[in-house]
Residue frames relative to the residue before (quaternion, step in Angstrom):
aa qw qx qy qz dx dy dz
X 1.0000 0.0000 0.0000 0.0000 0.00 0.00 0.00
X 0.0236 0.7946 -0.6063 0.0237 3.55 -1.05 0.80
X 0.6910 -0.5295 0.3290 0.3660 3.53 -1.31 0.29
X 0.6147 0.5458 -0.3617 0.4397 3.62 1.23 -0.12
X 0.4731 0.6897 -0.4343 0.3344 3.59 1.27 -0.17
X 0.1421 -0.7439 0.6480 0.0806 3.53 -1.17 0.76
X 0.0396 -0.8032 0.5938 -0.0248 3.57 -0.65 1.16
X 0.1898 -0.7620 0.6053 0.1305 3.52 -1.29 0.32
X 0.5770 -0.5831 0.4443 0.3602 3.54 -1.18 0.59
X 0.5840 -0.5412 0.4676 0.3840 3.54 -1.22 0.55
X 0.4324 -0.7295 0.4583 0.2662 3.64 -0.64 1.04
X 0.6325 0.5294 -0.3380 0.4533 3.61 1.19 -0.33
X 0.5676 0.6057 -0.3784 0.4096 3.58 1.26 -0.26
X 0.1708 -0.7347 0.6473 0.1094 3.52 -1.08 0.84
X 0.0607 0.8183 -0.5696 0.0486 3.58 -0.95 0.78
X 0.0896 -0.7473 0.6555 0.0624 3.48 -1.35 0.42
X 0.2272 -0.7447 0.6097 0.1488 3.56 -1.01 0.81
X 0.0417 0.7892 -0.6067 0.0861 3.53 -0.70 1.15
X 0.8467 -0.0221 -0.0286 0.5308 3.54 -0.79 1.06
X 0.7397 -0.4548 0.2173 0.4459 3.57 0.99 0.92
X 0.7065 0.4032 -0.2684 0.5160 3.60 1.25 -0.05
X 0.3219 -0.7452 0.5568 0.1765 3.53 -0.92 0.98
X 0.1516 -0.7176 0.6714 0.1065 3.49 -1.16 0.77
X 0.0889 -0.8130 0.5752 -0.0156 3.55 -0.59 1.21
X 0.1259 -0.7844 0.6062 0.0383 3.55 -0.86 1.05
X 0.1003 -0.7666 0.6334 0.0344 3.53 -0.91 1.03
X 0.2651 -0.8268 0.4708 0.1565 3.59 0.08 1.27
X 0.6451 0.5399 -0.3311 0.4275 3.61 0.96 -0.79
X 0.7481 0.3647 -0.1969 0.5183 3.56 1.15 -0.61
X 0.3479 -0.7486 0.4842 0.2902 3.59 1.32 -0.01
X 0.4774 0.6685 -0.4068 0.3997 3.53 0.97 0.96
X 0.0799 -0.7580 0.6462 0.0374 3.54 -1.11 0.85
X 0.0646 -0.7975 0.5998 0.0013 3.58 -0.89 0.98
X 0.1675 -0.7417 0.6409 0.1054 3.54 -1.07 0.82
X 0.1555 -0.8209 0.5491 0.0208 3.54 -0.70 1.17
X 0.5095 -0.6621 0.4647 0.2935 3.58 -0.99 0.90
X 0.7384 -0.4547 0.2582 0.4259 3.63 -1.23 0.28
X 0.6682 0.4677 -0.3261 0.4779 3.63 0.88 -0.77
X 0.6530 0.5037 -0.3086 0.4739 3.57 0.94 -0.84
X 0.6303 0.5374 -0.3274 0.4547 3.57 1.08 -0.73
X 0.6123 0.5270 -0.3441 0.4784 3.58 1.05 -0.73
X 0.6518 0.5067 -0.3085 0.4725 3.58 0.93 -0.94
X 0.6590 0.5255 -0.3092 0.4404 3.58 0.81 -1.05
X 0.6864 0.4980 -0.2839 0.4475 3.56 0.84 -0.99
X 0.7198 0.4446 -0.2479 0.4721 3.61 1.05 -0.71
X 0.5513 0.5839 -0.4144 0.4284 3.63 1.20 -0.11
X 0.2190 0.8270 -0.4726 0.2114 3.52 0.58 1.25
X 0.6052 -0.5884 0.3479 0.4080 3.57 1.25 0.24
X 0.6910 0.4463 -0.2904 0.4888 3.60 1.25 0.06
X 0.7233 0.4152 -0.2351 0.4992 3.60 1.14 -0.58
X 0.4051 -0.6743 0.5537 0.2732 3.54 -1.12 0.68
X 0.6317 -0.4964 0.4125 0.4294 3.55 -1.27 0.21
X 0.5944 0.5635 -0.3556 0.4502 3.59 1.13 -0.56
X 0.6235 0.5246 -0.3302 0.4765 3.59 1.03 -0.78
X 0.6755 0.4915 -0.2829 0.4713 3.55 0.93 -0.95
X 0.6094 0.5476 -0.3451 0.4579 3.59 1.02 -0.76
X 0.6414 0.5233 -0.3204 0.4606 3.59 0.94 -0.86
X 0.6456 0.5180 -0.3161 0.4636 3.60 0.97 -0.83
X 0.6384 0.5317 -0.3251 0.4519 3.59 0.95 -0.87
X 0.6828 0.4899 -0.2883 0.4590 3.58 0.83 -1.01
X 0.6665 0.4984 -0.3019 0.4650 3.60 1.02 -0.77
X 0.7416 0.4552 -0.2157 0.4431 3.57 0.98 -0.91
X 0.8015 0.2427 -0.0945 0.5382 3.59 1.03 -0.78
X 0.5168 -0.6361 0.4829 0.3082 3.55 -1.23 0.52
X 0.4045 0.6786 -0.4944 0.3626 3.56 0.25 1.33
X 0.4862 -0.6522 0.4910 0.3118 3.56 -1.10 0.68
X 0.6238 -0.5457 0.3923 0.3989 3.59 -1.14 0.47
X 0.6415 0.5358 -0.3279 0.4404 3.59 1.01 -0.79
X 0.6854 0.4649 -0.2862 0.4818 3.58 0.90 -0.92
X 0.6300 0.5380 -0.3310 0.4519 3.57 1.01 -0.81
X 0.6515 0.5164 -0.3158 0.4573 3.58 0.96 -0.85
X 0.6573 0.5010 -0.3114 0.4691 3.60 0.89 -0.92
X 0.6851 0.4793 -0.2877 0.4670 3.58 0.89 -0.91
X 0.6279 0.5358 -0.3337 0.4553 3.59 1.01 -0.79
X 0.6793 0.4833 -0.2991 0.4642 3.58 0.84 -0.93
X 0.6439 0.5098 -0.3249 0.4689 3.61 0.96 -0.79
X 0.6636 0.5054 -0.3035 0.4605 3.58 0.94 -0.87
X 0.6648 0.4928 -0.3034 0.4723 3.58 0.90 -0.90
X 0.5994 0.5441 -0.3566 0.4664 3.61 1.05 -0.69
X 0.6599 0.5043 -0.2994 0.4696 3.57 0.96 -0.87
X 0.6387 0.5150 -0.3234 0.4715 3.58 0.98 -0.81
X 0.6575 0.5050 -0.3090 0.4661 3.57 0.98 -0.80
X 0.6247 0.5428 -0.3328 0.4520 3.58 1.00 -0.79
X 0.7343 0.3987 -0.2157 0.5052 3.57 1.03 -0.82
X 0.4292 -0.7319 0.4276 0.3119 3.58 1.35 0.20
X 0.3527 0.7438 -0.4889 0.2888 3.54 1.06 0.83
X 0.7686 0.2039 -0.1311 0.5920 3.60 1.27 -0.35
X 0.2260 -0.7509 0.6068 0.1296 3.50 -1.34 0.39
């Protein structure tokens, strides 16, 4: 995985962001996920147009986190989303 990757949310996923937290429903998998504010920002921006580098920049600008920590956390989170087939 690298910062030039462009991913998109699973088109079967339904989601709503309320009070900074995304609730994501995957009907085919009978799965509901609640995502914290940083994860919700990432989830919302995985629209098939932004690179992971673009999203990393947004995280660093929006939250009090170093670029190195943000990158490690972003990659771990995206790996988890991929494992659960929430992104493509």
